[in-house]
VEXZADO-133790 format. One record per residue (C-alpha): residue number from 1; residue in one letter; y, z, x. Coordinates in steps of 0.2 Angstrom, whole numbers. Layout:
N
[NUM 'A' [Y Z X]]
...
//
This chain:
217
[1 'M' [2 -2 0]]
[2 'A' [16 -6 10]]
[3 'N' [31 1 9]]
[4 'G' [24 13 -4]]
[5 'R' [22 -1 -17]]
[6 'D' [5 0 -27]]
[7 'N' [-3 -14 -34]]
[8 'F' [11 -16 -48]]
[9 'G' [25 -19 -34]]
[10 'G' [38 -4 -36]]
[11 'F' [38 16 -35]]
[12 'R' [27 24 -47]]
[13 'Y' [23 41 -52]]
[14 'I' [11 42 -64]]
[15 'A' [2 59 -72]]
[16 'L' [-15 64 -77]]
[17 'A' [-14 78 -92]]
[18 'G' [-27 88 -100]]
[19 'N' [-38 102 -106]]
[20 'I' [-51 110 -93]]
[21 'G' [-64 99 -91]]
[22 'A' [-60 83 -98]]
[23 'G' [-62 73 -84]]
[24 'K' [-43 72 -75]]
[25 'S' [-49 72 -56]]
[26 'S' [-62 61 -59]]
[27 'L' [-51 48 -68]]
[28 'T' [-38 53 -54]]
[29 'G' [-47 48 -42]]
[30 'L' [-54 29 -48]]
[31 'L' [-36 25 -52]]
[32 'S' [-30 30 -38]]
[33 'K' [-45 20 -29]]
[34 'H' [-41 4 -43]]
[35 'F' [-22 4 -42]]
[36 'G' [-17 10 -26]]
[37 'W' [-9 24 -30]]
[38 'Q' [-12 40 -19]]
[39 'A' [-18 53 -27]]
[40 'Y' [-13 72 -28]]
[41 'Y' [-25 86 -34]]
[42 'E' [-23 102 -43]]
[43 'S' [-26 117 -31]]
[44 'V' [-42 125 -40]]
[45 'D' [-54 124 -23]]
[46 'D' [-43 136 -12]]
[47 'N' [-33 143 -26]]
[48 'P' [-35 161 -21]]
[49 'Y' [-35 169 -41]]
[50 'L' [-46 161 -50]]
[51 'A' [-62 171 -50]]
[52 'D' [-54 183 -52]]
[53 'F' [-45 176 -69]]
[54 'Y' [-60 172 -77]]
[55 'E' [-67 189 -73]]
[56 'D' [-52 197 -77]]
[57 'M' [-37 189 -89]]
[58 'R' [-26 202 -91]]
[59 'R' [-26 208 -73]]
[60 'W' [-24 192 -66]]
[61 'S' [-16 179 -78]]
[62 'F' [2 180 -69]]
[63 'N' [-3 178 -52]]
[64 'L' [-12 166 -56]]
[65 'Q' [3 156 -67]]
[66 'I' [14 160 -51]]
[67 'Y' [2 152 -39]]
[68 'F' [0 137 -50]]
[69 'L' [20 136 -53]]
[70 'S' [24 137 -34]]
[71 'A' [9 124 -29]]
[72 'R' [14 112 -42]]
[73 'F' [33 113 -37]]
[74 'R' [32 111 -20]]
[75 'S' [17 97 -23]]
[76 'Q' [28 87 -33]]
[77 'K' [43 87 -20]]
[78 'E' [30 83 -7]]
[79 'M' [24 68 -17]]
[80 'L' [45 63 -23]]
[81 'G' [47 65 -5]]
[82 'D' [33 53 2]]
[83 'R' [39 39 -7]]
[84 'N' [23 31 -10]]
[85 'S' [18 27 -28]]
[86 'F' [5 40 -32]]
[87 'I' [-5 49 -45]]
[88 'Q' [-2 69 -51]]
[89 'D' [-19 80 -57]]
[90 'R' [-11 91 -70]]
[91 'T' [8 92 -70]]
[92 'I' [19 106 -70]]
[93 'Y' [24 108 -88]]
[94 'E' [5 107 -93]]
[95 'D' [8 125 -83]]
[96 'V' [22 131 -93]]
[97 'E' [20 122 -109]]
[98 'I' [1 128 -111]]
[99 'F' [-10 140 -101]]
[100 'A' [7 151 -99]]
[101 'K' [12 151 -119]]
[102 'N' [-8 152 -121]]
[103 'L' [-6 170 -114]]
[104 'Y' [7 177 -118]]
[105 'E' [0 170 -137]]
[106 'M' [-16 179 -134]]
[107 'N' [-6 197 -126]]
[108 'L' [-16 194 -109]]
[109 'M' [1 195 -103]]
[110 'S' [15 201 -104]]
[111 'E' [31 197 -115]]
[112 'R' [42 204 -97]]
[113 'D' [33 191 -87]]
[114 'Y' [31 180 -95]]
[115 'E' [50 178 -100]]
[116 'N' [53 180 -82]]
[117 'Y' [39 168 -73]]
[118 'R' [49 155 -92]]
[119 'A' [63 158 -81]]
[120 'L' [58 155 -67]]
[121 'F' [54 138 -71]]
[122 'Q' [69 135 -79]]
[123 'E' [79 136 -62]]
[124 'M' [64 124 -57]]
[125 'S' [64 111 -70]]
[126 'D' [82 105 -63]]
[127 'Y' [73 97 -49]]
[128 'L' [59 93 -58]]
[129 'R' [55 70 -62]]
[130 'P' [47 68 -77]]
[131 'P' [31 55 -74]]
[132 'D' [33 38 -77]]
[133 'L' [18 36 -86]]
[134 'L' [12 53 -93]]
[135 'I' [-9 50 -97]]
[136 'Y' [-15 62 -110]]
[137 'L' [-35 63 -110]]
[138 'R' [-38 70 -126]]
[139 'A' [-55 78 -131]]
[140 'K' [-63 90 -142]]
[141 'V' [-69 104 -137]]
[142 'P' [-87 99 -137]]
[143 'T' [-86 85 -123]]
[144 'L' [-76 100 -113]]
[145 'V' [-89 113 -114]]
[146 'N' [-103 97 -109]]
[147 'Q' [-92 91 -94]]
[148 'I' [-87 109 -88]]
[149 'Q' [-107 114 -89]]
[150 'Q' [-110 99 -78]]
[151 'R' [-100 101 -64]]
[152 'G' [-106 120 -62]]
[153 'R' [-90 128 -55]]
[154 'D' [-96 144 -55]]
[155 'Y' [-80 155 -56]]
[156 'E' [-80 142 -74]]
[157 'N' [-98 150 -84]]
[158 'S' [-86 163 -91]]
[159 'I' [-75 152 -101]]
[160 'R' [-73 154 -121]]
[161 'I' [-77 141 -132]]
[162 'D' [-64 147 -141]]
[163 'Y' [-52 150 -127]]
[164 'L' [-55 129 -127]]
[165 'E' [-50 128 -143]]
[166 'R' [-33 138 -143]]
[167 'L' [-28 126 -129]]
[168 'N' [-32 110 -136]]
[169 'V' [-21 115 -152]]
[170 'L' [-6 119 -140]]
[171 'Y' [-8 103 -127]]
[172 'E' [-7 93 -146]]
[173 'D' [5 102 -150]]
[174 'W' [16 98 -133]]
[175 'I' [9 79 -132]]
[176 'D' [18 78 -151]]
[177 'R' [35 83 -143]]
[178 'Y' [34 77 -124]]
[179 'P' [50 66 -124]]
[180 'H' [45 52 -109]]
[181 'E' [31 39 -109]]
[182 'K' [14 45 -113]]
[183 'L' [-3 36 -115]]
[184 'I' [-16 47 -126]]
[185 'I' [-37 44 -125]]
[186 'E' [-50 44 -135]]
[187 'T' [-61 52 -121]]
[188 'D' [-76 61 -134]]
[189 'T' [-83 45 -133]]
[190 'L' [-81 36 -116]]
[191 'D' [-89 41 -97]]
[192 'F' [-76 32 -87]]
[193 'V' [-86 40 -70]]
[194 'N' [-104 34 -76]]
[195 'N' [-101 15 -84]]
[196 'K' [-89 3 -77]]
[197 'E' [-85 -3 -94]]
[198 'D' [-81 13 -101]]
[199 'L' [-70 12 -86]]
[200 'G' [-63 -2 -88]]
[201 'K' [-56 2 -106]]
[202 'V' [-47 15 -97]]
[203 'I' [-37 3 -84]]
[204 'S' [-35 -10 -98]]
[205 'L' [-26 4 -108]]
[206 'I' [-16 6 -90]]
[207 'E' [-14 -9 -87]]
[208 'Q' [-6 -14 -103]]
[209 'R' [6 1 -106]]
[210 'M' [11 2 -88]]
[211 'F' [16 -18 -91]]
[212 'G' [29 -16 -101]]
[213 'L' [37 -4 -93]]
[214 'F' [37 -7 -75]]
[215 'S' [40 -27 -78]]
[216 'N' [55 -27 -71]]
[217 'P' [54 -15 -55]]
//
């Protein structure tokens, strides 16, 4: 990819959004390879709070969300500074609109911590740039559960179905209000990891949208 340009001839910022187990990381890699975008992944395996969080959400909720917020803000500055077209696995907006909000509504994060967290995000928001295109992977809870089980992360074994259901409700509310360019892909009947035809369908949907968005780079 010369001079930061992708297959569409310009610098692009694409992001994938979706619930736990929706397939964001897998699709990030596949789209990165197909379009020539640099891939940036969510900090999971090196997250020092994630395993503790799933064991005791109330105790570790604020620590976890602050870690994600700072890591994603730092990553976005690096990504935009490189001036290479890139695709991001999960956005900073999801931290605020979905995960922290859900923890607060479930009484797993105190009001004091939640308000402090939101105030910090508001300070950061002036320095953020929304993606040129947000791709939302919509999946029902049975699909999420199946894919979580398939990837076999020990710390995810304790994720409750009602927790995923609550996240899905918040995702639907947020994506409905999201004010920038977006593409919603229904993934329940797709296996873009193992089925090339399904991956082709996803790529086709993205190309159709991007040819309109990026027709004048």
